[in-house]
C-alpha angles and dihedrals in degrees: 000000000000110000136188134181117208120189148174115212133163140153103028103010093240095140092045090057091053092043090053091052091049091049091051093046093051094035086231139140119278121215136175105227094244091059093057127096100212091222090064088068089081088068093069133077094203129022129184116209118194140173140173115241118251122184090347100311143066115281114287091228091055093048089051089050089054090049089056096051115112121248112268140192128208094008116132121209141183127199132214138181138186121208146147090264100036091218122163089216087082089066092065098086091049093049093047095050093047093047089051087057092051100259117144104227104213101174148001136210135186136173141177118266139186107285130192099166119147115322091004087076090066092059094042096262133277134266093036111192093023131165089046140168091287090056091047089052089051090052090054092047091049091050093048092049091048093048090050093047092048094042090241 
């Protein structure tokens, strides 16, 4: 199964770290969103789409990228986010946009990440050292479960 991981990451590189672990786990290609021609997405059987969370939502640039993707059929996707809270609720906009394009979203992942937004900057941020080895282990477990479920 041909796999790609496409991500948006800025500030601390939290999402990039998770994207790299997903790419390793699936032995797939890793792309920063701005280096992807959306029409190349039809070449993959499974694509991971991930973004950090900024002001309570995925990055605007990444959401615009998803809006510009072509409609697809029979392409599976998973979504992932990194944030100060680590809440899966942040995955919802990614899932909705991908499903509108015809992707079958087969899984979602989220984890806490180092955060220096707003007043947190004054105290040096929160979740220092995140994502960490425990999060990377969870990425691998998620990938293995998904591969097993999809007969990868």
